N, C-alpha and C positions, 0 to 999 in steps of 0.2 A: 699921391696915393696916400697919406691918412687923410685928406680930404673924405676921401670917398670912401675909406673902412668908416669913418664917423658919423658922413652922414647915410650908411647901410647901416650904424648902430644903434643909429637914435633915430632912424624908419622902423628897424626893430621893434624898442621900446617903444615908440605908437602903437605902435601897432597893438603891444602887448597890452597898454594901459587904456587904450579905446576898447578891446574886449575881457580885459578885464571891467571895467564901469561895466560893456554891458552886461555880462554875467552880472553881474551885481544892482545895478539896475533888476533883474531876473527876476534874481534871488530874493528882495527888497517885496517887488510887489508880490510877489507867489506869499510871504510872511504878510503880509498885509490881507490879502485876500486867504488865507487860513485864519487869523484873525478877527476877518470878518463871519469867515465861517461858523469859525468859533463861537462868537456868541451869540448868531444866529438861534444854532444847535441847539443852547440852553437855555437861552428866553424861551426854546419847544419846552422843552424839556422842563423849566418852570411849572410853565402857562397850563403845559399837563400832567405835572404832579395836582393840581389846585384839583384837576377833574376825578381824579382817584381816591377811593373810600380812606380815612387814614386803619388802622386798626385796632386801632384806641377806641373808633365809636365804628366796627365791626361789628366788637369782641361779646359785645355788651348781646344782641339782635343775635350774633348765634349760640350763644346759650340760652334765648326763647327757642328760637327756635328749638335747640333740641332736646327740651322742658318739651315743647309738643309731641317731638318725637317720638322721647318717650313714653308718654300722657297716652301716645296710641298706639305702640308694641303695649306698653301693657294689658287696653281693651282688649286686639285683639288678642291676645295668652286668656285670656278671661273669658275671649266669646270662643276661644277655639277649647278649653278646660269646659266649654257647657256642650259642648257641638253632641249629637249625639251619633252613634259607627249605623253603616246603612242594618244589622243586621239586628242593631235597638230599634231603628226605625219603621220593622215592620214584623216586628216585636211588634207595637206596640199597634199601626194599624194590625193581623192579627188581632189581635184585642178588641181593638175597639168595633169590631168587623162584629165580631161574635158578640157583647155586647150590648152594641147592635141586634142583631140578629135575635134573639135573647129578649132584648122587650119588645119585641114586634110580637114575637108570636106568644 
């Protein structure tokens, strides 16, 4: 009877060791796969980072762009200040027509 109990205990221990070995093998493979995927992602990040413009390189270009926009804004403001209203244009046309009609007589 002692031999039977010992056989059962050894069988359970063997099964337990096989299951633990399978679990450890699965975990090790999963860790290896994660490391491989992490390396691929890091390589992608590093290669992508090279494709973008650095902030320090972009700043001077943005300053130039904003200077141009400010210049356009000043020019538009000047044009708006120099424009005439509809009433002023109408008065000028009437005056020019009257002057033209006066010169023809």
